[in-house]
C-alpha positions as CSV (number, residue, x, y, z in Angstrom):
1,M,103.2,133.8,97.2
2,K,100.8,134.0,99.9
3,T,99.4,131.7,101.7
4,S,95.5,131.4,101.7
5,T,93.0,133.8,100.2
6,F,89.6,135.5,100.6
7,V,86.8,133.1,98.3
8,R,83.3,134.0,97.8
9,E,80.7,131.6,99.3
10,L,77.4,130.4,99.1
11,Q,76.3,129.1,102.7
12,F,73.1,126.7,104.2
13,R,72.3,128.0,106.9
14,N,69.4,127.7,108.7
15,G,67.0,125.7,106.2
16,A,68.1,129.6,103.8
17,L,71.4,130.4,101.3
18,A,73.9,133.0,102.2
19,T,76.2,134.7,100.2
20,A,79.4,134.7,102.4
21,S,83.3,134.5,102.3
22,R,86.1,132.8,103.8
23,V,89.7,132.0,104.3
24,V,90.2,129.3,101.8
25,P,93.8,128.9,101.9
26,E,96.6,128.3,99.2
27,E,98.2,124.8,97.4
28,V,101.2,125.0,94.4
29,P,103.4,122.5,93.3
30,I,106.1,122.8,95.0
31,A,109.4,120.4,93.1
32,F,112.6,119.6,94.8
33,S,115.8,120.1,91.8
34,Y,119.0,118.7,92.8
35,G,122.1,119.4,91.1
36,G,119.0,121.0,88.4
37,S,117.3,118.1,87.8
38,T,114.2,117.4,89.5
39,H,113.3,114.1,91.6
40,A,110.1,115.1,93.3
41,V,107.4,117.3,93.1
42,M,104.8,117.3,95.6
43,M,101.8,119.7,96.3
44,A,102.0,122.1,99.7
45,T,101.0,125.7,101.4
46,P,104.0,127.5,99.7
47,A,105.4,128.9,103.0
48,D,108.4,128.6,105.5
49,L,110.6,127.1,101.5
50,E,113.5,126.1,103.1
51,D,112.6,123.8,105.7
52,F,111.0,122.4,103.8
53,A,113.5,121.7,101.6
54,F,115.6,120.7,104.0
55,G,113.0,118.1,106.2
56,F,112.3,116.4,102.9
57,S,115.9,116.1,102.1
58,L,116.7,114.4,105.4
59,T,113.2,113.0,105.9
60,E,114.4,110.9,102.2
61,A,117.3,110.6,103.2
62,I,119.0,112.6,100.9
63,I,121.0,114.4,103.5
64,S,122.1,112.6,106.7
65,D,123.1,117.0,108.4
66,R,122.8,119.8,107.4
67,A,125.8,120.6,106.0
68,D,124.9,118.0,102.6
69,I,122.9,121.1,101.3
70,V,125.7,123.6,100.2
71,S,123.2,125.9,98.8
72,L,119.8,126.7,97.8
73,E,116.6,128.1,96.0
74,A,114.2,129.3,95.7
75,V,112.6,130.0,92.7
76,D,109.3,131.5,90.9
77,A,108.0,128.6,87.7
78,G,105.6,130.4,87.0
79,D,102.3,128.8,88.0
80,G,105.1,127.0,91.5
81,I,108.1,127.2,92.7
82,D,111.5,125.9,92.1
83,L,113.1,124.3,94.9
84,Q,116.4,124.4,93.6
85,I,118.9,122.7,95.0
86,V,123.0,122.2,95.1
87,L,124.8,119.0,97.6
88,A,127.6,118.4,98.9
89,D,129.7,116.8,96.4
90,R,129.6,113.9,98.0
91,T,126.2,113.6,99.2
92,A,125.2,114.7,95.1
93,A,126.8,111.1,93.9
94,A,125.1,109.1,96.3
95,L,122.0,110.1,95.7
96,T,122.5,109.7,92.1
97,T,122.8,106.2,92.3
98,R,119.2,106.0,93.8
99,R,117.5,108.9,91.6
100,R,113.4,108.5,91.3
101,H,110.6,111.1,90.6
102,M,107.3,111.5,92.4
103,A,104.1,113.0,92.0
104,G,102.4,113.7,95.5
105,P,99.1,114.8,96.1
106,V,98.3,116.2,99.6
107,G,97.0,112.9,101.0
108,C,100.5,110.9,100.0
109,G,103.9,111.0,101.5
110,L,104.6,108.5,99.5
111,C,103.4,108.6,95.8
112,G,105.1,108.0,93.3
113,I,108.2,105.7,94.5
114,E,108.9,102.3,92.5
115,S,108.7,99.0,94.4
116,I,106.7,97.9,97.3
117,E,110.2,97.7,99.3
118,Q,109.9,101.6,100.1
119,A,106.9,101.7,100.4
120,T,107.5,99.9,103.5
121,R,111.4,100.5,103.5
122,Q,113.1,99.7,107.5
123,V,113.7,103.7,109.4
124,P,116.2,104.4,111.5
125,S,115.6,102.7,115.4
126,V,115.0,105.1,118.0
127,D,115.0,102.0,120.4
128,H,118.0,103.0,122.5
129,S,116.4,106.6,123.3
130,T,116.4,107.6,127.2
131,F,114.0,110.4,126.7
132,T,110.5,109.8,129.2
133,I,107.7,112.2,128.8
134,T,104.7,113.2,131.8
135,P,100.8,112.5,130.9
136,A,100.9,116.5,131.5
137,Q,103.4,117.1,128.9
138,I,102.2,115.6,125.8
139,A,98.7,117.3,126.9
140,E,100.9,120.6,127.0
141,A,101.7,119.6,123.5
142,V,99.4,119.1,122.3
143,R,97.8,122.1,123.7
144,L,101.1,124.0,122.4
145,V,99.9,123.1,118.5
146,D,96.9,123.7,119.1
147,E,96.9,127.0,120.4
148,G,100.3,127.7,117.8
149,Q,98.0,127.3,114.5
150,R,97.5,130.8,113.2
151,L,96.9,129.2,109.4
152,N,94.4,126.2,110.6
153,R,92.5,129.2,113.3
154,E,91.8,131.5,109.3
155,T,92.0,128.3,107.3
156,R,90.1,125.5,109.6
157,A,92.1,123.4,106.8
158,V,95.8,123.2,107.4
159,H,97.6,120.2,109.2
160,G,100.1,120.8,111.6
161,A,103.2,119.4,113.6
162,G,104.9,120.6,116.8
163,F,108.5,120.1,118.5
164,Y,107.9,119.7,121.7
165,V,111.0,119.2,124.6
166,P,110.1,118.4,128.0
167,G,110.9,121.7,130.0
168,R,111.3,123.9,127.2
169,G,107.7,123.4,126.1
170,L,107.2,124.2,121.6
171,T,110.5,124.2,120.0
172,A,109.6,124.6,116.8
173,L,105.4,123.9,114.9
174,R,105.2,124.2,110.9
175,E,101.4,124.0,109.1
176,D,100.9,122.3,105.4
177,V,97.4,122.0,103.2
178,G,99.7,117.8,103.7
179,R,100.2,116.4,107.1
180,H,103.3,115.1,105.4
181,N,104.9,118.2,104.0
182,A,104.5,119.8,107.6
183,L,106.4,117.0,109.2
184,D,108.6,118.0,106.2
185,K,109.0,121.5,106.6
186,L,109.6,120.7,110.3
187,A,112.5,118.3,111.0
188,G,113.7,120.5,108.5
189,A,113.7,124.1,111.4
190,V,114.8,121.3,113.7
191,L,118.0,120.5,111.6
192,K,117.8,124.1,111.1
193,L,118.2,125.4,114.5
194,N,120.5,122.4,115.9
195,V,118.2,121.3,117.9
196,D,118.7,116.8,119.4
197,G,115.2,115.7,116.9
198,S,116.1,112.8,120.5
199,S,115.8,115.1,122.6
200,G,111.7,116.1,122.3
201,A,108.4,114.1,121.2
202,V,106.8,115.0,117.5
203,V,103.1,116.4,117.4
204,V,101.4,115.5,115.4
205,T,97.2,117.1,113.6
206,S,96.8,114.8,111.5
207,R,96.1,110.2,111.7
208,L,99.3,108.5,112.0
209,S,100.1,106.3,108.8
210,V,103.2,104.8,108.4
211,E,105.5,108.1,106.4
212,M,104.6,109.9,109.5
213,V,106.0,107.1,111.9
214,Q,109.2,107.2,109.0
215,K,109.5,110.8,108.9
216,A,109.7,111.3,112.9
217,A,111.9,107.9,113.3
218,A,113.6,110.3,110.6
219,L,114.8,113.1,113.0
220,G,115.4,110.9,115.7
221,S,112.4,111.3,117.3
222,A,111.5,108.1,119.5
223,M,107.9,109.7,120.7
224,L,105.4,111.0,118.0
225,V,102.2,112.3,119.0
226,A,98.8,112.6,117.3
227,I,95.3,113.4,117.9
228,S,94.1,110.9,115.4
229,A,95.1,107.6,115.2
230,P,97.6,104.8,113.9
231,T,97.8,102.5,111.2
232,A,98.3,99.0,112.5
233,L,101.2,100.1,109.8
234,A,102.1,103.0,111.1
235,I,101.9,100.8,114.6
236,R,103.9,97.4,113.6
237,T,106.9,100.9,112.2
238,A,106.8,101.9,115.0
239,E,107.5,98.7,116.8
240,A,109.8,97.9,115.2
241,A,111.7,100.8,115.5
242,G,111.6,101.1,119.0
243,M,109.2,104.2,118.5
244,T,106.7,105.6,121.2
245,L,103.2,105.9,119.2
246,V,100.2,107.5,121.0
247,G,97.1,108.8,119.1
248,I,93.9,110.1,120.2
249,A,95.7,112.8,122.1
250,R,93.2,115.1,123.2
251,G,92.1,117.2,125.9
252,E,93.8,115.5,128.8
253,E,93.8,111.8,127.4
254,F,95.3,109.6,125.2
255,E,95.8,105.7,124.0
256,I,99.2,104.2,123.8
257,F,99.6,102.1,121.4
258,T,103.5,101.1,122.3
259,R,106.7,101.7,123.8
260,P,104.9,102.6,126.5
261,E,107.5,103.0,129.6
262,R,108.7,106.5,128.1
263,I,105.7,108.6,129.9
264,V,106.1,108.2,133.1
265,A,102.6,109.9,135.2
266,G,103.7,111.3,138.1
267,A,107.5,111.7,137.5
268,V,110.3,114.4,135.9
269,A,110.3,114.2,132.7
270,N,114.0,112.8,131.8
271,V,115.4,114.2,127.9
272,A,119.0,111.6,126.7
């Protein structure tokens, strides 16, 4: 499926209407089916579907390793796509004990859950991480994500998520109409590349809501950087997980909300 399309429109400029055209992103329902049963349906950009399947499975704690997925097939379902995923036996058995259904619009990564406890679930701790980064590297990471967003340059309507490793630059970048989808796709890409999630910072072009913290922690990253501000719950969740949360990262300026000691001014950053 194509990821964008041209549409005709009317533009109001200088006090007058004029006929014009614009590129807009495509948005389709994508189902995640495990062992033949639909587990979730998300509205998303129809691209990087294998990354999406691996990343969603990881951040939803369905898998912990790429070997937990035995096979994957993207099946055309007419108006959408069905990602048919076969799990390893032990992983599949674990899923049956906690299976739930959810249908999430692009603005929400936690829709359809069955309890308040699931929405505020404890996230993996990254407190042990010795990852550090400099202010200049944070600025570089944000710049590289912005420069790498091809679909957003065309449409100005999609989010980006990148994985930045000090000294190596941007190792992966994914885009989607949903901010949480972009992060899921990034998580899948990092997992498939066999890159240690603790070796880099997750950089996103959206606000920092709690599910973004949950997903970054599931990847193993101890640093989450965004161009917008975090919610109060995201701050509390990051603090409990031992994660460094950086927001309002624009140009060479940013704000630090948790664990500032990982940002080392004027020093060479380390990865561990």
